[in-house]
C-alpha positions as CSV (number, residue, x, y, z in Angstrom):
1,X,-1.0,9.2,35.2
2,X,-1.8,9.1,31.1
3,X,-2.9,5.5,31.5
4,X,-5.2,6.3,34.3
5,X,-6.7,9.2,32.3
6,X,-7.2,6.9,29.4
7,X,-8.8,4.1,31.5
8,X,-11.4,6.5,32.7
9,X,-12.3,7.4,29.4
10,X,-12.4,3.9,28.2
11,X,-15.2,3.1,30.9
12,X,-17.7,4.9,28.8
13,X,-17.0,8.5,28.7
14,X,-17.4,10.6,25.7
15,X,-14.1,10.1,24.5
16,X,-14.3,6.0,24.8
17,X,-13.2,4.1,21.9
18,X,-16.6,2.6,21.8
19,X,-18.4,6.2,21.5
20,X,-15.9,7.2,18.8
21,X,-16.6,4.2,16.8
22,X,-20.1,4.6,17.2
23,X,-20.2,8.3,16.2
24,X,-18.1,7.2,13.3
25,X,-20.2,4.6,12.1
26,X,-23.6,5.3,13.4
27,X,-24.2,2.2,15.0
28,X,-22.1,0.4,17.9
29,X,-19.8,-2.1,16.5
30,X,-19.2,-5.5,18.6
31,X,-15.4,-5.2,17.3
32,X,-13.5,-2.5,16.0
33,X,-10.2,-1.9,14.9
34,X,-8.6,1.5,14.4
35,X,-5.3,0.9,13.0
36,X,-4.7,4.6,12.4
37,X,-4.8,5.2,16.3
38,X,-3.6,1.6,17.2
39,X,-6.7,0.9,19.2
40,X,-9.2,-2.0,19.4
41,X,-12.6,-3.1,20.7
42,X,-13.2,-6.5,21.1
43,X,-16.8,-7.7,22.3
44,X,-17.2,-4.0,22.8
45,X,-14.5,-3.7,25.3
46,X,-11.6,-1.3,24.7
47,X,-8.4,-3.9,24.8
48,X,-5.9,-1.1,23.9
49,X,-3.5,-1.7,21.0
50,X,-4.5,-3.9,18.4
51,X,-2.0,-6.4,19.0
52,X,-3.8,-6.8,22.3
53,X,-6.7,-8.5,20.4
54,X,-7.4,-11.8,21.9
55,X,-6.3,-14.6,19.6
56,X,-4.3,-11.7,17.5
57,X,-1.7,-13.3,15.2
58,X,0.8,-11.6,12.8
59,X,4.0,-12.4,11.0
60,X,6.3,-10.9,8.6
61,X,9.9,-12.8,8.4
62,X,11.7,-9.5,7.3
63,X,11.9,-5.8,8.3
64,X,9.5,-3.5,6.4
65,X,8.9,0.3,6.0
66,X,5.6,2.0,6.4
67,X,4.7,5.7,5.7
68,X,3.2,8.1,8.2
69,X,0.5,10.9,7.0
70,X,3.5,13.3,7.2
71,X,5.4,11.5,4.6
72,X,8.1,10.0,7.0
73,X,9.1,6.4,6.5
74,X,9.2,4.0,9.7
75,X,11.4,1.1,9.7
76,X,9.7,-1.9,11.6
77,X,11.4,-5.0,12.7
78,X,10.8,-8.5,11.4
79,X,7.5,-9.7,12.9
80,X,6.0,-6.5,13.8
81,X,2.9,-5.0,12.2
82,X,3.7,-1.8,10.4
83,X,1.1,0.3,12.0
84,X,1.4,4.0,11.3
85,X,-1.3,6.6,11.4
86,X,-2.0,5.8,8.0
87,X,-3.1,2.3,9.1
88,X,-2.0,-1.2,9.0
89,X,0.2,-1.8,5.8
90,X,-0.4,-5.4,4.2
91,X,1.7,-6.5,1.4
92,X,2.8,-9.2,-0.7
93,X,6.4,-10.7,-1.1
94,X,8.7,-8.3,-3.1
95,X,12.4,-8.3,-3.8
96,X,14.4,-5.1,-4.5
97,X,16.8,-5.9,-7.4
98,X,19.2,-2.9,-7.1
99,X,22.1,-3.3,-5.0
100,X,23.3,-0.4,-2.7
101,X,19.9,1.4,-2.6
102,X,20.8,4.0,-0.3
103,X,24.6,4.5,-1.3
104,X,24.7,5.8,-5.0
105,X,28.4,6.8,-4.3
106,X,29.2,3.0,-4.3
107,X,31.0,1.6,-7.2
108,X,27.8,-0.5,-8.0
109,X,26.3,2.5,-9.6
110,X,27.8,3.8,-13.0
111,X,28.0,7.2,-13.2
112,X,28.1,9.1,-16.4
113,X,29.0,12.9,-16.3
114,X,27.8,12.9,-12.8
115,X,29.1,12.8,-9.3
116,X,27.5,11.6,-5.9
117,X,27.8,13.5,-2.7
118,X,27.1,10.9,-0.1
119,X,24.8,11.7,2.7
120,X,24.1,15.2,1.7
121,X,20.3,15.4,2.7
122,X,17.8,14.1,5.1
123,X,16.2,11.1,3.7
124,X,12.4,10.2,4.1
125,X,13.5,8.0,7.0
126,X,14.6,11.3,8.9
127,X,18.3,10.0,8.6
128,X,21.0,12.0,7.3
129,X,21.7,9.1,4.5
130,X,20.2,10.9,1.1
131,X,22.8,11.4,-1.8
132,X,23.3,14.3,-3.9
133,X,23.6,13.5,-7.8
134,X,25.1,16.4,-9.4
135,X,25.6,16.8,-13.3
136,X,29.2,17.4,-14.4
137,X,29.9,20.4,-16.3
138,X,29.9,19.8,-20.3
139,X,27.8,18.6,-23.1
140,X,26.9,14.9,-22.0
141,X,24.1,12.6,-20.8
142,X,24.1,12.9,-17.0
143,X,22.7,9.8,-15.2
144,X,23.6,7.2,-12.6
145,X,22.9,3.5,-13.7
146,X,22.8,0.0,-12.2
147,X,22.9,-3.1,-14.7
148,X,20.3,-5.6,-14.1
149,X,19.4,-9.0,-15.9
150,X,15.6,-8.8,-16.2
151,X,13.1,-11.7,-15.9
152,X,10.3,-11.8,-18.6
153,X,7.8,-10.0,-16.4
154,X,6.2,-6.5,-16.0
155,X,8.6,-4.5,-13.6
156,X,8.6,-1.2,-11.7
157,X,11.2,1.1,-10.6
158,X,11.0,4.0,-8.0
159,X,13.3,6.3,-6.1
160,X,12.9,9.1,-3.6
161,X,14.1,12.4,-5.2
162,X,14.4,15.8,-3.7
163,X,14.5,19.0,-5.5
164,X,17.5,21.1,-4.7
165,X,18.1,23.3,-7.8
166,X,17.3,21.2,-10.8
167,X,13.9,20.7,-12.2
168,X,13.7,17.6,-14.4
169,X,14.6,14.3,-13.9
170,X,14.1,10.6,-15.9
171,X,13.8,7.3,-14.5
172,X,14.1,4.6,-17.1
173,X,14.1,0.8,-17.2
174,X,15.9,-1.0,-20.4
175,X,15.8,-4.5,-21.4
176,X,18.4,-4.2,-24.2
177,X,15.3,-3.8,-26.8
178,X,12.4,-1.6,-25.2
179,X,13.3,1.9,-23.7
180,X,10.7,2.5,-20.8
181,X,11.2,6.1,-19.3
182,X,9.3,9.0,-17.5
183,X,10.3,12.4,-17.0
184,X,9.3,14.0,-13.8
185,X,9.1,17.7,-12.8
186,X,10.4,18.0,-9.5
187,X,9.8,21.9,-9.3
188,X,6.0,21.2,-9.6
189,X,5.8,17.7,-8.5
190,X,4.1,16.5,-11.8
191,X,4.9,13.6,-14.1
192,X,6.0,14.7,-17.6
193,X,6.4,13.0,-20.8
194,X,6.2,8.9,-20.8
195,X,7.4,6.2,-22.9
196,X,6.3,2.4,-22.7
197,X,5.3,3.0,-19.0
198,X,2.8,4.0,-16.4
199,X,4.1,6.4,-13.9
200,X,3.3,8.3,-10.7
201,X,4.6,10.8,-8.4
202,X,4.1,11.4,-4.6
203,X,5.0,14.2,-2.6
204,X,6.3,13.5,1.0
205,X,6.6,17.1,1.7
206,X,10.0,19.2,1.9
207,X,10.4,19.0,-1.9
208,X,10.8,15.1,-1.4
209,X,9.1,13.0,-4.1
210,X,8.8,9.2,-4.5
211,X,8.8,8.8,-8.4
212,X,7.9,5.3,-10.0
213,X,7.3,3.8,-13.4
214,X,5.9,0.4,-14.5
215,X,6.5,-1.0,-17.9
216,X,3.5,-1.4,-20.0
217,X,4.6,-4.8,-21.1
218,X,6.6,-7.7,-19.8
219,X,10.4,-7.1,-20.2
220,X,12.5,-9.6,-22.2
221,X,14.4,-11.8,-20.2
222,X,17.9,-10.1,-21.0
223,X,20.6,-7.9,-19.6
224,X,19.8,-4.0,-19.3
225,X,19.7,-1.7,-16.7
226,X,17.7,0.9,-14.5
227,X,18.8,4.4,-14.6
228,X,18.0,7.9,-13.1
229,X,19.1,10.9,-15.2
230,X,19.1,14.6,-14.8
231,X,17.7,16.0,-18.0
232,X,17.2,19.7,-19.0
233,X,13.6,19.3,-20.7
234,X,10.4,17.4,-20.5
235,X,11.4,14.4,-22.6
236,X,10.8,10.8,-22.5
237,X,14.3,9.7,-22.9
238,X,17.9,10.3,-21.6
239,X,19.1,13.2,-23.3
240,X,22.5,15.1,-24.2
241,X,22.7,18.8,-22.9
242,X,25.3,21.0,-21.6
243,X,25.4,21.4,-17.9
244,X,26.9,24.1,-15.8
245,X,28.4,21.3,-13.2
246,X,25.9,23.0,-10.4
247,X,22.7,21.0,-11.1
248,X,21.8,18.9,-8.4
249,X,19.2,16.5,-7.0
250,X,19.2,14.3,-3.9
251,X,18.3,10.7,-4.5
252,X,17.5,7.8,-1.9
253,X,15.8,4.5,-1.8
254,X,16.4,3.2,-5.3
255,X,14.3,0.2,-6.2
256,X,13.5,-2.1,-9.1
257,X,11.0,-5.2,-8.6
258,X,8.9,-7.5,-10.5
259,X,5.3,-6.3,-10.2
260,X,2.6,-4.2,-11.5
261,X,3.3,-1.0,-9.3
262,X,6.0,-0.2,-6.9
263,X,5.6,-1.4,-3.4
264,X,7.1,0.0,-0.1
265,X,10.7,0.6,0.1
266,X,13.1,-2.4,0.7
267,X,16.7,-1.6,1.7
268,X,19.7,-3.3,0.0
269,X,23.5,-3.3,0.5
270,X,25.4,-5.8,-1.5
271,X,22.8,-8.6,-2.5
272,X,19.2,-8.0,-3.5
273,X,16.9,-8.2,-0.5
274,X,13.2,-9.3,-0.1
275,X,10.5,-8.2,2.1
276,X,8.3,-11.2,3.0
277,X,4.4,-10.9,3.1
278,X,2.3,-9.4,6.0
279,X,0.0,-11.9,7.5
280,X,-2.6,-10.4,10.2
281,X,-5.4,-12.5,11.5
282,X,-7.4,-13.9,14.6
283,X,-9.1,-17.0,15.7
284,X,-12.2,-17.5,17.6
285,X,-13.7,-14.0,16.4
286,X,-16.5,-14.5,18.8
287,X,-19.3,-13.6,16.0
288,X,-22.3,-15.3,14.6
289,X,-24.5,-14.8,11.7
290,X,-26.7,-12.4,11.0
291,X,-23.9,-9.7,11.0
292,X,-22.6,-6.9,9.3
293,X,-18.8,-5.8,8.5
294,X,-17.2,-2.8,7.5
295,X,-13.9,-2.1,5.9
296,X,-11.9,1.3,5.3
297,X,-8.9,0.9,3.3
298,X,-6.6,2.4,0.4
299,X,-4.5,0.4,-1.7
300,X,-1.0,1.8,-2.6
301,X,-1.4,0.5,-6.5
302,X,-4.2,1.2,-8.7
303,X,-4.2,-2.2,-10.3
304,X,-3.0,-5.7,-9.6
305,X,-2.7,-8.7,-12.0
306,X,-4.8,-11.0,-9.6
307,X,-7.8,-10.3,-7.0
308,X,-6.4,-8.9,-3.5
309,X,-8.4,-9.1,-0.5
310,X,-9.3,-6.4,2.2
311,X,-11.4,-8.5,4.6
312,X,-12.0,-12.3,5.0
313,X,-14.3,-14.2,7.8
314,X,-14.8,-17.9,7.5
315,X,-15.1,-21.2,9.3
316,X,-11.7,-22.7,8.0
317,X,-13.2,-23.5,4.5
318,X,-13.6,-21.6,1.4
319,X,-17.2,-22.5,1.0
320,X,-18.4,-20.7,4.2
321,X,-17.2,-17.2,4.2
322,X,-17.6,-13.5,4.0
323,X,-14.9,-11.9,1.8
324,X,-14.3,-8.3,0.4
325,X,-12.3,-8.6,-2.9
326,X,-10.7,-6.1,-5.2
327,X,-11.0,-7.3,-8.6
328,X,-8.1,-8.0,-10.7
329,X,-9.4,-7.1,-13.8
330,X,-11.4,-3.8,-13.2
331,X,-10.1,-2.9,-9.8
332,X,-13.6,-2.6,-8.5
333,X,-14.9,-3.9,-5.1
334,X,-16.6,-7.5,-4.8
335,X,-18.4,-8.4,-1.7
336,X,-18.7,-12.2,-1.5
337,X,-21.0,-14.3,0.6
338,X,-20.6,-18.1,0.2
339,X,-22.5,-20.8,2.2
340,X,-22.8,-24.7,1.4
341,X,-19.8,-23.8,-1.2
342,X,-22.4,-21.9,-3.3
343,X,-22.1,-18.0,-3.9
344,X,-25.0,-16.4,-2.4
345,X,-24.4,-12.6,-2.6
346,X,-21.6,-11.4,-5.1
347,X,-21.8,-7.6,-6.8
348,X,-19.6,-5.7,-8.7
349,X,-19.2,-2.2,-7.2
350,X,-17.7,0.6,-9.4
351,X,-15.8,2.8,-9.6
352,X,-12.4,1.4,-10.1
353,X,-10.0,1.8,-7.0
354,X,-7.5,4.7,-7.5
355,X,-4.0,4.3,-5.8
356,X,-3.7,6.0,-2.3
357,X,-7.7,6.9,-2.3
358,X,-9.4,5.5,0.7
359,X,-12.7,3.6,0.3
360,X,-15.4,2.5,2.7
361,X,-17.4,-0.7,2.4
362,X,-20.1,-2.2,4.6
363,X,-21.8,-5.5,4.0
364,X,-25.0,-7.0,5.7
365,X,-25.3,-10.8,5.8
366,X,-28.4,-12.2,7.2
367,X,-31.0,-14.8,5.9
368,X,-33.5,-12.4,4.9
369,X,-31.1,-10.7,2.6
370,X,-27.7,-9.4,2.0
371,X,-26.8,-5.8,0.7
372,X,-23.9,-3.6,0.6
373,X,-22.8,0.1,0.8
374,X,-19.8,1.8,-0.7
375,X,-18.8,5.3,-0.2
376,X,-22.4,6.5,1.0
377,X,-24.1,4.5,-2.2
378,X,-26.4,1.8,-1.3
379,X,-26.6,-1.2,-3.6
380,X,-29.4,-3.5,-4.3
381,X,-30.4,-6.0,-1.8
382,X,-30.5,-9.7,-2.6
383,X,-33.6,-12.0,-1.8
384,X,-33.2,-14.5,0.9
385,X,-30.0,-16.1,1.1
386,X,-28.3,-19.0,3.2
387,X,-25.8,-17.6,5.5
388,X,-22.2,-19.2,6.2
389,X,-21.6,-21.4,9.2
390,X,-20.4,-19.7,12.3
391,X,-16.8,-18.2,11.5
392,X,-13.9,-19.4,13.5
393,X,-11.2,-17.0,11.7
394,X,-10.6,-13.5,10.4
395,X,-8.0,-12.3,8.1
396,X,-7.1,-8.6,7.6
397,X,-6.1,-7.7,4.2
398,X,-5.4,-11.3,2.9
399,X,-7.0,-14.8,2.1
400,X,-6.9,-17.6,4.5
401,X,-3.7,-19.0,2.8
402,X,-1.7,-15.7,3.7
403,X,-1.9,-14.8,0.1
404,X,-3.8,-12.2,-2.0
405,X,-2.4,-9.4,0.3
406,X,-4.4,-6.1,-0.3
407,X,-1.2,-4.3,-1.1
408,X,-2.2,-1.2,0.8
409,X,-3.4,0.5,4.2
410,X,-6.3,-1.1,6.4
411,X,-7.4,2.1,8.1
412,X,-10.2,0.6,10.0
413,X,-12.3,-2.8,10.3
414,X,-15.7,-3.3,12.2
415,X,-18.1,-6.3,13.0
416,X,-21.5,-5.5,13.9
417,X,-23.5,-8.4,15.8
418,X,-26.6,-7.6,13.7
419,X,-27.9,-7.2,10.3
420,X,-27.8,-3.5,9.8
421,X,-30.8,-2.1,7.9
422,X,-29.9,-0.5,4.7
423,X,-30.0,3.1,5.9
424,X,-27.6,2.2,8.9
425,X,-25.5,0.4,6.3
426,X,-25.2,3.4,4.1
427,X,-24.6,5.6,6.9
428,X,-21.7,3.7,8.0
429,X,-19.7,4.5,4.9
430,X,-20.3,8.3,4.8
C-alpha cells in the first residue's frame, strides 16, 4: 500500500521527486541523486533508490560505519554503500592500529590506577558495548593505554567517550619523544588545552562525544603508545591527582590511524583492521554538453594532504572532464573543466572548507562560457571555451582511478541538460 502511494506521487504530484528537486534547485534537473533520502532521478524519471540508477556501480571490500543525523552509527556490510540521512559517505583506505577497539577490559589495554567495567553503557551503534573506565582511589595517574610502534607519518587518534560523572579526560599519542595530547571537557562538550596536536570534539547526543587528535608533525618511527586518561583539570598532559575511586567515564570505539584527521570508526579485535575505499560511479550517464552540474557535500575533515574529489564527469580520459576538486593546500573549492587536454576553466573559490559543514557548488559548462556559484555567491564567467567530449562516466566523490576520495558525505548531486544562466546557477546554491 505504501508503494502504491509512492508511485502516485512520482507521476508528477506535488510530492514527486522531480518537483522536490526543482523546488530545491530552482530548475528541473535531468539527473538527481538525493543521498539523504536515498532516491534518484535519471532522465527525469524517479528510479527509486540510488542503487537503482541505471549502470550504477559501487564497491568497498570491507564493512564500514556511517553516522545518522541523530548521531547513531550504522554498520554497513561489505560492498554496501553507506547511505544514511546524512548522505553517502565516501572515504579512502584507513587502518585502525589499536586492537580490541570496543573491549577495553581486554589485557591488550594496560590499566594504570583504573578499572574497566565491560558493557556498562549503550554505545553509539545502539548496542550495550560501551565500557566504563573508572579511576582507582588514591594519588596516581589514571589511564588506559595501548602500545603501538608508529610509522614516520602524521597520525590521528579518536574515541567515543560518555560523560557519566567525571568532567576531564585527555587523549594522548606518544612516539617515545614527543608528547601529543589534548584535554576534553565532557561536561560542556569543548576542547581544552592542547600540546602538539589539532583536536576536535563532536556531540552525538546523550552525553556521548567523539574526541579526536591529530599530531602537528609526523611521528618518529618508534615504539610508543596511545592513552586515554581521567584528569582532574584542563591540562595538556597526563597528570597525577587524588581520585575518590568513583570517577567514571564511558569509552568505546578507540582508534589510531595514519592520517591528517580521524576517519569513520573501524572495529578491531585481535588484529588491526582496515576499511577499504568506497568507490561509487556509473557508466553511460546520458548527458552531453552544454550542461550544468550541482554538488552538495561536507567533508568530515577540514584539511587533507592531497586533493580530494566531490564529482567527476569524463569520457574515460583525464583530458576531457568536468571535476569538482577540494584543494589540498587551502581546502578551497576548485571547479575544473578540461578539453583537448587543456584547462578551459579553473577557479579557486574561498573560503576554506570547515569540517562537517555543508557546502553547495554549481558549475555551468558551455561553449559560450563557464561559470560557477558557491553557497549563493556567483563567480565571474569565463569567455568562450572548448567543451569536453561527450561524457561516458560519472564518479561520485572520487577520481576515475577510484582514488582521491572526498572523505565526507555527499548529500545531493544533480546534472542539468542545459547551460544555466548566472542567476539560475546562483539560485541553485542558496
